N, C-alpha and C positions, 0 to 999 in steps of 0.2 A: 364383749361385743361393744363396738363404739358406733357413734352416729357420724355419717359422712357430712362434711360441710355443705355439699350440694343439696342434701336432703333438707337441711335447715333453711337454706336460702330459697328453695323451691316451695316448701310446705308451710313456712311460718312467715308472718309479716314483721317488718322492721318496727320495733316498738319504741326504742329509745337509743340515743347515742351518748356515750360518755367520752371522756378524754382518751381512754385506752381500750374501749370496747364498743361493740354494737350488740344491743339486746334485741332478740326476736321473740315473738310470742305466738303460740298456737294453742287455743283452748286454755287448758289449765297448766300448760308447760311453758317454761321460760328457758331460753337458750342464750347464754352469754358467750360471745365470740370475741376474743381479744384481737386487737389490730395487729400486734406484733408479739409473738411468743416463740420461744425456742425450747426444744425438748430439754436442753440442759438447764433451762431457766428454773429458778426456784418456784415460780408460779405454776408451771406445768407439773412439777413433782408434787406440789401441795394439792392440786386438783385431783391427781391420781390417788394420793393418800386419803383425801376426804371421801372420794368415791368408794374406796375399800372399807372405810369406817362406817358407812351409812347403816349397815345392819347390826352394828355393835353398840350403837348409842340410842338414846331415847328418840321416839318418833317425833318429839316436839322440836328436835334439832334438825333443821333442814340442810341436807347435804346433797351434793350432786347425785343424780340417779343414773347418769351416763356421761361419757366423755365424747366431745366432738373432736374428730380428727380429720385431717386431710387424707383422703383415701384414693386408691385406684382399684381395679378389679382383683388385685392380688395381695395388696399390702396396706396396713394402717400406718400412716406417717405420723408426724408430730402432733402433739396435743394443741388444739386451737381454742378450746373452751369447754363448756359443760352444759348439761341439761339439769334442771331442777324444777320442782313444783312452783307454780306462780302463786305468790301470796299477796293479796290485796292488803296493804298496810300503810302506816304512817311512818315517817322518819322520826327519830327521837327528838330532833329539833322541832318538828311540827307538833308533836305531842306536848312539848313544853309550852308552846304558844296557845294551846287549846285550854278551855276552862273545864278541866277534868276534876271530878270530885276527889277529895283526899283518899277515901277508901279505895277507889278504883286506881288511883296513882300507886298506892301501896301494893295492890295486886300486881300491877305492871312491873314495878321494881322488884318484887319478890320473884316473879316469873323470870325476869332477866337474870337475877342473881342465881337462881337454881340452874338455868341453862348454862351460864358461864361456869358455875361450879362443876357441872357434869362434863363440859368441854375440857376443863382443866385436868380432870381425871385421866 
């Protein structure tokens, strides 16, 4: 099952714009809609692959919970983006600028390492 683009635009508010996408937010869900994406594109295949993997990896790894498609009454068209849980967080760059105690920095780095290690599997 996929999410129609019209549903996202109607039910979520525009949250942020990037160079290649528009982010929408509704409650604890985030929707990323790419400005230009083609089904043959590597990005769309990666979105579908990540969505299939979500039940196979640790719950600490955030993957798409659904795929946003252009649809009509009868057919799902090409991938346009994805839905995932919204996470309130800092960018890595912002964390480096903050005065975080060394023991907490170690926890953060170890957590990142464990997540990357699991993704690599």
